[in-house]
C-alpha positions as CSV (number, residue, x, y, z in Angstrom):
1,L,62.3,-1.0,59.7
2,L,64.9,-3.4,61.1
3,G,65.8,-2.3,64.6
4,G,68.5,-4.7,65.9
5,H,70.2,-8.0,66.1
6,Y,69.6,-10.1,69.1
7,D,71.2,-13.4,70.2
8,T,70.9,-15.6,73.2
9,T,72.5,-13.0,75.4
10,T,69.0,-11.4,75.5
11,G,67.6,-14.7,76.7
12,P,66.6,-18.1,75.3
13,K,65.0,-17.8,71.9
14,R,62.1,-20.0,72.8
15,E,61.0,-18.1,75.9
16,A,58.5,-15.2,75.9
17,A,60.5,-13.2,78.5
18,S,63.3,-12.8,75.9
19,Y,60.9,-11.1,73.5
20,T,59.4,-9.0,76.3
21,A,62.9,-7.8,77.1
22,I,63.5,-6.9,73.4
23,A,60.3,-4.9,73.3
24,A,61.4,-3.0,76.4
25,E,64.8,-2.2,74.8
26,F,62.9,-0.5,72.0
27,N,60.5,1.1,74.4
28,L,57.6,-0.2,72.4
29,P,54.6,-2.3,73.3
30,P,55.2,-5.8,72.0
31,G,52.1,-5.6,69.7
32,E,53.9,-2.9,67.6
33,I,56.8,-5.3,66.8
34,V,56.8,-7.9,64.0
35,F,59.1,-10.9,64.7
36,V,60.1,-13.0,61.7
37,S,61.6,-16.4,62.0
38,D,61.7,-19.8,60.2
39,I,61.3,-21.6,63.6
40,V,57.8,-22.1,64.9
41,A,58.9,-22.5,68.5
42,E,60.6,-19.0,68.4
43,L,57.5,-17.5,66.8
44,D,55.3,-19.1,69.5
45,A,57.4,-17.4,72.2
46,A,57.3,-14.0,70.5
47,Q,53.5,-14.4,70.0
48,A,53.1,-15.3,73.7
49,A,55.0,-12.0,74.5
50,G,52.4,-10.1,72.5
51,M,54.4,-9.6,69.2
52,Q,53.0,-10.0,65.7
53,T,54.8,-12.9,64.0
54,R,55.6,-14.0,60.4
55,L,56.8,-17.5,59.5
56,C,59.5,-17.2,56.9
57,M,59.1,-20.1,54.5
58,R,62.4,-21.1,52.9
59,P,63.2,-24.1,50.6
60,D,65.3,-25.9,53.3
61,N,62.9,-25.3,56.2
62,A,61.8,-28.2,58.3
63,E,58.2,-29.3,57.5
64,V,55.6,-27.1,59.3
65,D,52.3,-28.1,60.8
66,P,49.6,-26.5,58.7
67,A,47.7,-25.8,61.9
68,Q,50.3,-23.4,63.3
69,S,49.0,-19.9,63.9
70,H,51.6,-17.7,62.2
71,C,51.2,-15.9,58.9
72,A,53.6,-17.4,56.4
73,I,55.7,-15.4,54.0
74,A,58.4,-16.2,51.5
75,N,60.1,-12.8,51.5
76,F,59.8,-9.3,53.0
77,T,57.6,-8.1,50.1
78,Q,54.8,-10.2,51.4
79,M,54.8,-8.5,54.8
80,E,51.5,-7.0,55.9
81,F,51.2,-5.1,59.1
82,A,48.2,-4.9,61.5
């Protein structure tokens, strides 16, 4: 289920090219990968690369614009896959 740990050595977390590189490392189309984060800008970049995204809602998160386009979850049991 969880395939790796990536930091900024892969590329900036808010750039789509970073997520494209991660998909290439897995040898998977980006659309088969679900990226989870609590930061909308990171999710936007992953989505721009073609990944599915989930916004992890945690008690101490910054306030999120309700118009954002990512499916919100509170924990992994709420994950649904396309």
